C-alpha positions in Angstrom: -10.8 -6.8 -17.8 -11.2 -5.9 -14.1 -12.7 -9.2 -13.1 -15.5 -7.3 -11.3 -13.2 -5.3 -9.1 -14.7 -2.2 -7.6 -11.4 -0.8 -6.3 -7.7 -1.4 -6.8 -5.2 -0.7 -4.1 -1.7 0.0 -5.4 1.2 0.1 -2.9 4.3 1.6 -4.5 7.7 1.3 -2.9 10.9 3.1 -4.0 14.5 3.5 -2.9 16.3 6.9 -2.7 13.1 8.7 -3.4 13.4 11.9 -5.4 9.6 12.2 -5.9 6.5 10.2 -5.9 6.2 7.1 -8.1 3.9 7.8 -11.1 2.5 5.7 -13.9 4.5 5.8 -17.2 1.4 5.9 -19.3 -1.5 7.4 -17.3 -4.6 5.2 -17.4 -8.1 6.4 -18.1 -8.9 5.6 -14.5 -9.0 8.3 -11.7 -6.1 7.6 -9.3 -6.0 8.8 -5.7 -3.8 10.3 -4.1 -4.7 13.8 -5.2 -5.2 16.8 -3.2 -7.9 17.6 -0.7 -10.4 15.2 0.9 -9.7 11.6 0.2 -6.1 12.1 -0.7 -3.4 9.6 0.5 0.0 10.4 2.0 3.3 8.8 1.3 5.7 7.9 4.1 9.4 8.5 3.4 12.3 7.3 5.6 14.9 9.2 3.6 16.0 5.8 2.2 12.7 4.1 1.4 9.3 5.4 0.4 5.9 3.8 0.4 3.0 5.5 -1.5 -0.6 4.2 -1.4 -2.9 4.7 -4.3 -6.6 3.7 -4.8 -8.5 3.4 -8.1 -12.3 3.4 -7.7 -14.5 1.7 -10.3 -11.4 0.8 -12.4 -11.6 0.2 -16.1 -7.9 -0.8 -16.6 -6.6 -4.3 -15.9 -4.9 -4.7 -12.5 -1.7 -5.8 -14.2 -1.4 -2.3 -15.7 -0.7 -0.7 -12.4 2.3 -2.9 -11.5 3.8 -3.1 -15.0 3.5 0.7 -15.8 5.0 2.1 -12.5 7.5 4.8 -13.5 10.6 5.2 -11.4 11.7 8.7 -10.5 15.4 9.4 -11.2 17.7 7.4 -9.0 14.9 5.2 -7.7 14.2 1.5 -7.8 10.5 0.6 -7.6 8.3 -2.2 -6.5 4.5 -2.6 -6.5 1.7 -4.5 -4.9 -1.8 -4.5 -6.4 -4.9 -5.7 -4.5 -8.2 -5.9 -6.4 -11.3 -5.6 -4.2 -14.9 -6.4 -4.9 -17.8 -4.8 -2.9 -16.0 -1.6 -1.8 -18.3 1.4 -1.7 -18.5 3.0 -5.1 -18.5 6.5 -3.7 -15.9 7.7 -1.1 -14.6 4.2 -0.1 -11.5 5.5 1.7 -12.2 5.7 5.5 -8.9 6.1 7.4 -5.2 6.4 6.9 -2.8 5.6 9.7 -0.1 8.2 10.4 2.6 5.9 8.9 6.0 5.2 10.3 9.6 4.9 9.1 13.1 3.9 10.4 16.1 4.9 8.4 18.7 2.8 10.3 18.6 -0.7 11.6 15.0 -2.0 12.0 13.8 -5.6 11.9 10.2 -4.7 12.4 7.8 -1.8 12.0 4.1 -0.8 12.6 2.3 1.6 10.3 0.4 3.3 13.1 -3.1 2.7 14.4 -6.3 3.2 12.4 -9.8 2.7 13.7 -12.5 1.5 11.3 -15.7 3.7 11.6 -17.9 1.0 10.0 -18.2 -2.8 10.3 -16.6 -5.1 7.7 -14.0 -2.6 6.6 -10.8 -3.8 4.8 -7.5 -2.8 6.4 -4.6 -2.7 3.9 -1.0 -2.2 5.2 2.2 -2.0 3.3 5.9 -1.9 4.1 9.0 -1.3 2.1 12.3 -2.7 3.2 15.8 -3.3 1.8 16.4 -6.3 4.0 16.2 -8.8 1.0 14.4 -11.3 3.2 10.8 -12.5 3.5 8.4 -10.2 5.4 5.9 -11.6 7.9 2.9 -9.8 9.5 0.9 -10.5 12.7 -2.6 -9.5 14.1 -4.5 -11.8 11.7 -3.4 -10.0 8.5 -3.0 -12.0 5.3 0.0 -11.3 3.1 -0.8 -10.4 -0.6 0.8 -13.0 -2.9 2.6 -12.2 -6.2 4.1 -8.9 -5.3 6.4 -7.3 -7.9 9.9 -6.1 -7.0 11.7 -4.7 -10.0 14.9 -5.0 -8.0 15.5 -6.5 -4.6 16.9 -3.2 -3.2 13.6 -1.8 -1.9 10.9 -4.5 -2.0 7.3 -3.9 -0.9 5.1 -6.2 1.0 1.3 -5.7 1.5 -1.2 -7.4 3.8 -5.0 -7.1 4.4 -7.6 -7.9 7.0 -11.4 -7.8 7.0 -12.5 -6.3 10.3 -16.0 -7.5 11.0 -16.6 -5.2 13.9 -15.1 -1.7 13.7 -12.0 -1.6 15.8 -8.4 -0.4 15.9 -5.6 -2.3 14.2 -1.8 -1.7 14.1 -0.1 -4.8 12.7 3.6 -5.5 13.0 5.7 -6.3 9.9 8.9 -8.2 10.7 11.9 -9.6 8.8 15.5 -10.8 9.5 18.4 -8.5 8.8 18.5 -4.8 9.8 17.0 -2.6 7.2 15.7 0.9 6.3 11.9 0.8 6.2 8.6 2.7 5.8 5.0 1.6 6.4 1.5 2.8 5.8 -2.1 1.5 6.4 -5.5 2.5 5.1 -9.1 1.3 5.7 -11.6 0.8 2.9 -15.4 0.9 3.4 -17.5 -1.9 1.9 -21.0 -1.7 0.7 -23.3 -1.8 -2.4 
């Protein structure tokens, strides 16, 4: 069951990207990104890729989205799934930051600024890194527990923050050990 979730956020990370991560057996749910309004953009460092997905009014169990992630040829994948209640049931996606990447020797990265247009929006940020170390985040963001890395080569870490008054955020992810990295951030509107 969905446990009452109104939206799933899925962050998919991959190494040596040769195409977007997909789902091995497509669910009955509608998955964004797509094309046109409301689509989401991946960020690719040439070594690591992070792709955000949202599933509005899901019918599939959240575990489906981490266990059925398909890896494109030559890619290693990891996934983070965040189940949200109280997101808007129609057009919940508000903003996506420009995203950022570094394909050499970074020990930190910011996903780019995003400004919530409404109060109480949920900021969700993700980073992929091949550092093999624990990732931390600042700016009052909370790391999502139980993230799934199929291999340690290109792990993903996701964090969220509920912004009670619409404002701009641009958290910094950091880790030890130089690594290739890519980061994204989106904002989700809440409501009935």
